[in-house]
LUMPARO-895077 format. One line per 5 residues: number of its first residue (from 1); their letters; for each residue x, y, z of C-alpha. Coordinates in Angstrom, 2 decimals. Example, Ala and Ser with C-alpha at 12.3 -4.5 7.8 and 13.67 -1.06 7.14 Angstrom:
2
1) AS) 12.30/-4.50/7.80; 13.67/-1.06/7.14
! end
This chain:
426
1) MEVLV) 9.21/-61.45/-33.90; 10.51/-61.86/-30.39; 9.96/-59.05/-27.94; 13.02/-57.88/-26.03; 12.80/-58.44/-22.31
6) NMGTE) 13.96/-55.87/-19.81; 17.74/-55.67/-19.65; 17.70/-56.10/-15.90; 15.95/-59.48/-16.13; 18.00/-60.95/-18.97
11) SADSK) 19.97/-64.04/-18.04; 23.67/-64.48/-18.60; 22.80/-67.17/-21.11; 20.73/-64.75/-23.21; 23.70/-62.38/-23.28
16) RCLSL) 25.88/-65.26/-24.41; 23.56/-66.08/-27.30; 22.70/-62.80/-28.99; 20.30/-63.61/-31.80; 20.12/-61.25/-34.77
21) RKYHI) 16.45/-62.01/-35.24; 15.76/-60.85/-31.71; 16.92/-57.37/-32.72; 15.08/-57.30/-36.06; 18.37/-57.77/-37.94
26) SEEYG) 18.07/-59.76/-41.16; 20.33/-62.75/-41.87; 20.37/-61.65/-45.52; 20.21/-57.85/-45.32; 21.63/-56.98/-41.90
31) FVLPQ) 20.36/-53.60/-40.69; 18.83/-52.88/-44.12; 15.03/-53.14/-44.19; 14.21/-56.25/-46.27; 11.86/-55.65/-49.20
36) PLVEL) 10.64/-52.16/-48.28; 7.10/-51.31/-49.32; 6.87/-49.04/-52.35; 3.26/-47.91/-51.90; 1.04/-46.79/-49.04
41) PPYFQ) -2.77/-47.18/-48.98; -4.52/-44.75/-51.36; -5.54/-42.44/-48.51; -1.87/-41.44/-48.16; -1.29/-40.82/-51.88
46) PWMDI) -0.91/-37.03/-51.36; 2.31/-37.73/-49.40; 3.58/-40.20/-51.97; 2.90/-37.82/-54.85; 4.97/-35.01/-53.35
51) AGRAS) 7.77/-37.28/-52.12; 7.97/-38.95/-55.52; 8.37/-35.57/-57.23; 10.46/-33.95/-54.50; 13.54/-33.25/-56.60
56) ELITS) 11.49/-31.70/-59.40; 9.37/-29.64/-57.02; 12.38/-28.35/-55.09; 14.18/-27.37/-58.29; 11.10/-25.48/-59.51
61) HSLRS) 10.74/-23.79/-56.09; 7.20/-25.12/-55.74; 7.42/-27.88/-53.10; 6.41/-25.53/-50.27; 3.30/-24.51/-52.18
66) FVHEL) 2.32/-28.15/-52.68; 2.85/-28.87/-48.97; 0.56/-25.97/-48.04; -2.23/-27.68/-49.99; -1.79/-31.04/-48.25
71) PLLET) -4.72/-32.31/-46.17; -3.99/-33.19/-42.53; -4.10/-36.99/-42.68; -4.81/-39.31/-39.75; -2.16/-41.99/-39.23
76) DSLQS) -4.02/-44.58/-37.12; -4.49/-46.91/-40.09; -0.72/-47.26/-40.55; 0.01/-50.34/-38.47; 2.75/-52.47/-39.99
81) HRELR) 6.42/-51.66/-39.50; 7.03/-51.42/-43.25; 4.10/-49.03/-43.70; 5.44/-46.80/-40.95; 8.97/-46.87/-42.37
86) LAHLA) 7.75/-45.89/-45.84; 5.61/-43.08/-44.40; 8.55/-41.84/-42.30; 10.80/-41.85/-45.37; 8.26/-40.00/-47.53
91) LGIIT) 7.58/-37.34/-44.88; 11.32/-37.01/-44.21; 12.03/-36.30/-47.87; 9.19/-33.77/-47.99; 10.39/-32.09/-44.79
96) MGYVW) 13.97/-31.71/-46.04; 12.66/-30.20/-49.26; 10.31/-27.87/-47.41; 12.99/-26.59/-45.04; 15.81/-26.21/-47.55
101) QEGEK) 13.97/-25.45/-50.84; 15.47/-21.94/-50.99; 18.87/-22.92/-49.57; 20.51/-21.58/-46.43; 19.43/-17.99/-47.20
106) DPVKV) 15.75/-18.73/-46.57; 15.14/-21.79/-44.39; 11.75/-22.00/-42.75; 11.32/-21.69/-39.00; 8.01/-23.57/-38.76
111) LPRNL) 7.01/-26.93/-40.22; 3.28/-26.63/-40.95; 0.78/-28.66/-38.96; -0.38/-30.80/-41.90; 3.18/-32.12/-42.24
116) AVPYW) 4.49/-31.82/-38.68; 1.69/-33.63/-36.81; 1.58/-36.88/-38.83; 5.37/-36.91/-39.12; 5.73/-36.57/-35.36
121) TISQK) 3.12/-39.26/-34.66; 4.77/-41.77/-36.99; 8.20/-40.93/-35.59; 6.97/-41.66/-32.07; 5.59/-45.03/-33.16
126) LGLPA) 8.93/-45.98/-34.71; 11.14/-44.51/-32.00; 12.89/-42.33/-34.58; 13.34/-38.53/-34.69; 11.19/-36.46/-37.04
131) ILTHA) 13.96/-35.82/-39.57; 15.41/-37.77/-42.49; 17.87/-40.30/-41.05; 20.26/-42.95/-42.36; 17.57/-45.48/-41.46
136) DGVLA) 15.26/-43.71/-43.93; 17.41/-42.54/-46.84; 19.63/-45.64/-47.00; 18.11/-48.59/-45.13; 14.49/-48.19/-46.32
141) NWRKR) 14.82/-46.27/-49.60; 15.39/-49.00/-52.20; 13.77/-51.55/-54.43; 14.75/-53.91/-57.23; 13.61/-53.21/-60.78
146) DPDGY) 13.82/-56.96/-61.37; 12.75/-59.01/-58.33; 15.31/-61.68/-59.26; 18.15/-59.22/-59.79; 20.56/-57.72/-57.27
151) VENLE) 22.73/-54.63/-56.92; 22.95/-53.80/-60.60; 19.21/-53.14/-60.77; 18.60/-51.34/-57.49; 16.81/-48.02/-57.55
156) LLFGI) 15.72/-45.42/-55.02; 12.13/-44.90/-53.92; 12.63/-41.16/-53.36; 15.42/-38.69/-54.08; 16.63/-35.13/-53.61
161) PGGES) 18.16/-32.73/-56.15; 21.43/-33.99/-57.62; 20.49/-36.39/-60.40; 22.47/-39.62/-60.77; 24.81/-38.63/-57.94
166) VRGFF) 21.87/-38.94/-55.53; 21.20/-42.48/-56.69; 24.91/-43.26/-56.45; 25.31/-41.81/-52.95; 22.39/-43.62/-51.35
171) LVTLM) 22.84/-46.93/-53.17; 26.61/-47.15/-52.65; 26.00/-46.51/-48.96; 23.38/-49.28/-49.06; 25.96/-51.59/-50.64
176) VELAA) 28.38/-50.85/-47.80; 25.65/-51.95/-45.37; 25.07/-55.16/-47.34; 28.79/-55.90/-47.57; 28.93/-55.88/-43.76
181) VPGLK) 26.27/-58.57/-43.27; 28.67/-61.53/-42.83; 30.50/-59.49/-40.18; 27.24/-58.79/-38.33; 26.44/-62.51/-38.37
186) AIPEV) 29.91/-63.22/-36.93; 29.34/-61.04/-33.85; 27.15/-63.58/-31.98; 29.68/-66.28/-32.89; 32.52/-64.27/-31.35
191) IRGVS) 30.50/-63.61/-28.19; 29.52/-67.28/-27.86; 33.10/-68.39/-28.43; 34.41/-66.03/-25.74; 31.76/-67.27/-23.29
196) DGDVT) 32.63/-70.91/-24.01; 36.39/-70.34/-24.01; 36.45/-71.67/-27.58; 39.54/-70.08/-29.13; 39.09/-71.81/-32.49
201) AVIKA) 35.50/-70.52/-32.85; 36.56/-66.97/-32.00; 39.42/-67.05/-34.53; 37.06/-68.30/-37.25; 34.44/-65.63/-36.51
206) LDVLR) 37.03/-62.83/-36.34; 38.33/-63.85/-39.76; 34.81/-63.50/-41.16; 34.54/-60.07/-39.53; 37.91/-58.99/-40.97
211) QAIGS) 36.83/-59.98/-44.47; 33.50/-58.18/-44.09; 35.20/-54.93/-43.06; 37.44/-55.26/-46.12; 34.36/-55.76/-48.29
216) MKEAL) 32.86/-52.59/-46.84; 35.89/-50.64/-48.03; 35.63/-52.15/-51.51; 31.95/-51.15/-51.67; 32.79/-47.63/-50.47
221) KLMHD) 35.25/-47.26/-53.35; 32.27/-47.24/-55.72; 31.39/-43.78/-54.40; 34.10/-42.37/-56.69; 32.46/-43.96/-59.75
226) HVDPS) 28.89/-42.97/-59.04; 28.95/-39.61/-57.22; 30.27/-36.29/-58.53; 32.02/-34.48/-55.62; 30.89/-31.06/-56.87
231) VFYGI) 27.27/-32.16/-57.09; 27.40/-33.81/-53.68; 28.98/-30.81/-51.99; 27.19/-28.02/-53.81; 23.70/-29.41/-54.38
236) MRIFL) 22.95/-32.50/-52.29; 24.44/-31.81/-48.87; 22.06/-29.12/-47.74; 19.11/-31.51/-48.14; 20.81/-33.86/-45.67
241) AGWKD) 21.46/-31.10/-43.12; 19.56/-30.78/-39.87; 18.62/-28.09/-37.39; 21.00/-28.85/-34.56; 24.57/-27.51/-34.44
246) NPTMA) 23.75/-25.67/-37.67; 24.31/-21.88/-37.57; 21.72/-21.39/-40.31; 19.00/-22.74/-38.02; 20.50/-21.98/-34.63
251) EGLVY) 17.11/-21.98/-32.90; 15.90/-25.26/-34.40; 12.56/-25.89/-36.09; 9.03/-25.48/-34.71; 6.82/-28.50/-35.43
256) EGVQA) 3.42/-26.77/-35.55; 0.75/-28.64/-33.61; 3.37/-30.67/-31.72; 4.84/-28.07/-29.37; 5.41/-24.33/-29.40
261) EPLEF) 9.15/-24.47/-28.70; 11.58/-25.28/-31.53; 13.07/-28.77/-31.70; 16.64/-29.57/-32.71; 17.59/-32.65/-34.73
266) SGGSA) 20.86/-33.51/-36.44; 20.94/-34.21/-40.15; 21.96/-37.47/-41.80; 25.36/-38.86/-40.88; 27.38/-42.02/-41.45
271) AQSSL) 27.57/-42.13/-37.65; 23.86/-43.06/-37.70; 24.75/-46.42/-39.25; 24.78/-49.11/-36.57; 27.61/-51.05/-38.23
276) LHCFD) 30.75/-49.44/-36.86; 29.12/-48.93/-33.46; 28.75/-52.71/-33.27; 32.32/-53.37/-34.37; 33.69/-50.77/-31.94
281) ELLGV) 31.83/-52.31/-29.01; 32.95/-55.81/-29.93; 36.61/-54.89/-30.40; 36.70/-52.59/-27.38; 37.27/-49.22/-29.08
286) KHEEK) 36.83/-46.49/-26.46; 36.22/-43.03/-27.92; 37.34/-39.80/-26.32; 34.72/-37.73/-24.54; 33.60/-35.33/-27.29
291) SGAFL) 33.50/-37.78/-30.20; 32.07/-40.46/-27.92; 29.24/-38.16/-26.87; 28.42/-37.42/-30.52; 28.43/-41.11/-31.44
296) TRMRG) 26.23/-41.97/-28.47; 23.77/-39.24/-29.48; 23.67/-40.64/-33.01; 22.33/-43.91/-31.61; 19.10/-42.05/-30.95
301) YMPPF) 18.71/-41.80/-34.74; 18.76/-45.58/-35.21; 15.80/-47.99/-35.07; 15.49/-48.83/-31.35; 16.12/-52.57/-31.76
306) HKRFI) 19.38/-51.84/-33.58; 20.46/-49.44/-30.86; 19.66/-52.13/-28.30; 21.88/-54.62/-30.16; 24.83/-52.22/-29.84
311) EDISC) 24.14/-51.69/-26.16; 23.92/-55.42/-25.50; 27.24/-56.05/-27.26; 28.77/-53.52/-24.87; 27.54/-55.59/-21.89
316) VPSLR) 29.16/-58.92/-22.79; 32.59/-59.99/-21.46; 35.49/-58.19/-23.16; 36.81/-59.84/-26.31; 40.08/-57.96/-26.00
321) DFVLK) 40.63/-59.13/-22.43; 39.88/-62.68/-23.56; 42.52/-62.39/-26.29; 45.10/-61.05/-23.83; 44.39/-63.74/-21.24
326) QGDRS) 44.54/-66.62/-23.71; 48.02/-65.74/-24.93; 47.31/-67.61/-28.19; 49.30/-66.26/-31.14; 46.68/-67.14/-33.77
331) LSEAF) 43.92/-65.57/-31.70; 45.98/-62.42/-31.12; 46.73/-62.16/-34.83; 43.05/-62.62/-35.74; 42.10/-59.82/-33.34
336) EHCVD) 44.88/-57.52/-34.58; 43.94/-58.12/-38.21; 40.34/-57.11/-37.46; 41.42/-53.89/-35.79; 43.91/-53.19/-38.59
341) QLVVL) 41.15/-53.60/-41.16; 38.89/-51.23/-39.25; 41.70/-48.64/-39.16; 42.16/-49.08/-42.93; 38.43/-48.53/-43.47
346) RNYHI) 38.45/-45.40/-41.35; 41.50/-44.07/-43.17; 39.73/-44.65/-46.47; 36.62/-42.88/-45.19; 38.80/-39.88/-44.32
351) NVVSR) 40.09/-39.88/-47.92; 36.53/-40.02/-49.27; 35.47/-37.12/-47.04; 38.50/-35.14/-48.21; 37.53/-35.60/-51.86
356) FITIP) 33.82/-34.98/-51.38; 33.89/-32.25/-48.73; 37.29/-30.76/-47.87; 38.52/-30.14/-51.42; 35.18/-28.76/-52.72
361) AARAK) 34.94/-26.57/-49.60; 38.33/-25.03/-50.36; 37.23/-24.43/-53.95; 33.97/-22.82/-52.78; 35.97/-20.39/-50.63
366) QLRTG) 38.11/-19.48/-53.67; 35.02/-18.77/-55.73; 33.57/-16.53/-53.03; 36.74/-14.44/-53.02; 36.60/-13.81/-56.75
371) GSASL) 38.11/-16.94/-58.28; 37.06/-17.73/-61.83; 34.67/-20.64/-62.29; 33.29/-22.73/-65.09; 29.52/-22.81/-65.55
376) AEHNT) 29.43/-26.29/-64.00; 31.35/-25.08/-60.93; 29.13/-22.02/-60.61; 26.01/-24.24/-60.62; 27.38/-26.73/-58.08
381) VGKAP) 30.23/-25.76/-55.74; 29.38/-22.09/-56.22; 25.98/-22.68/-54.62; 27.26/-24.63/-51.63; 26.01/-23.55/-48.18
386) TSLEE) 28.73/-21.84/-46.16; 27.39/-23.09/-42.82; 28.40/-26.67/-43.64; 31.98/-25.96/-44.71; 33.59/-27.12/-41.48
391) RGTGG) 30.91/-29.58/-40.44; 29.27/-32.80/-41.43; 25.52/-32.80/-42.05; 25.15/-34.48/-38.65; 26.72/-31.43/-37.02
396) SGIMS) 30.22/-32.71/-36.22; 33.49/-30.96/-37.01; 33.99/-33.66/-39.54; 37.72/-34.06/-40.25; 38.93/-33.68/-36.68
401) FLKVV) 36.18/-36.05/-35.55; 37.09/-38.75/-38.07; 40.79/-38.56/-37.25; 40.22/-38.81/-33.50; 37.95/-41.83/-34.04
406) RDRTK) 40.58/-43.44/-36.30; 43.34/-42.85/-33.74; 41.25/-44.30/-30.92; 40.74/-47.40/-33.06; 44.51/-47.77/-33.43
411) GVLIS) 44.78/-47.61/-29.65; 42.96/-50.94/-29.32; 45.81/-52.81/-31.03; 47.46/-55.12/-28.54; 50.83/-54.48/-30.15
416) SCPNE) 50.47/-50.80/-29.28; 50.30/-51.60/-25.54; 53.13/-54.08/-24.82; 52.76/-53.80/-21.04; 49.01/-54.40/-21.02
421) KQAIL) 49.13/-58.17/-21.48; 51.20/-58.62/-18.34; 48.86/-56.35/-16.40; 45.87/-58.45/-17.46; 47.62/-61.69/-16.50
426) D) 48.63/-60.25/-13.13
! end
């Protein structure tokens, strides 16, 4: 694969012709890791055994004991990108189980050396933090039962407690990523069209992007069919939580053998997906200071080449300015339809979060104040961690954050700024 050259030496022509391959983005899978490995060399089987049984071991309150018996394995023999990604996923699953096995009442303060040292070393090689990320749990955590099949026969490599809802959550999120692939492929076409002044090419590419964003929403709808909100909120969420902006672990987590001071990392978040970052940069969405700072920080949880792709999109000439200067009705409509579709997607995401987080959180509060509960509610929502009630697992104040991001997206609409076109032309 091509090696990225220093941004300062890149030519204008290279900016004009962003190549997906250059950023390790697949023409077929987008940001998803194509054909992830499912096995590591036998030397690393102790990791694979625990990760493969993580849900069972957490539920039986024995995962920590198994981790304490792990040998300290050397990682030098892990060389390929896919090997490193599988190792990072396995150690991430084990780490989440180790930290949160006993819930928020008894999180650990120290990750033992035999887990922390290899996890840290592999994380440094990949340029990822030493915590389970979207790049692990979604992008690299899948395989096909039938090599010739597709979505209907996908399965996870590793899971957390929550049964079929875990499979549904990670695989539906994977399907959202896959639905976006045509839109990712359209981004270089838009940029090239703007550079060449080719209005027709830009309109065509924007239409592909609009359809892809619509397909992402349709894929996201499957969350309602495959994930139980009570199970997600009450059982699964804590195993996606991190040790930054989390009152339960206010001091962070010590990685024994790495450094003496605690480290802070955010848990998994949809904001760690590179997709909407790319679309925002292309369409010119400018986020307000607080939400923008959070989104920028989440880029540190992405594979470095993917983060670089987002940054390079932000450096190309403005698509929105191009649309305003051209004064072409069809081009303006194509741009507006893309932004409209992104607003629709963000509105739908807010609805999903309401069903899977806000409503169960309100029910959990009722139960804590003496409300009656069925056995199923007691075993799910009734066990939900209180520290995550107002926050996403990534640490954001989730509803206010999503609404601000949605409103900033609306602000990009040309029709919302009738005086701006004249200012651009002047």
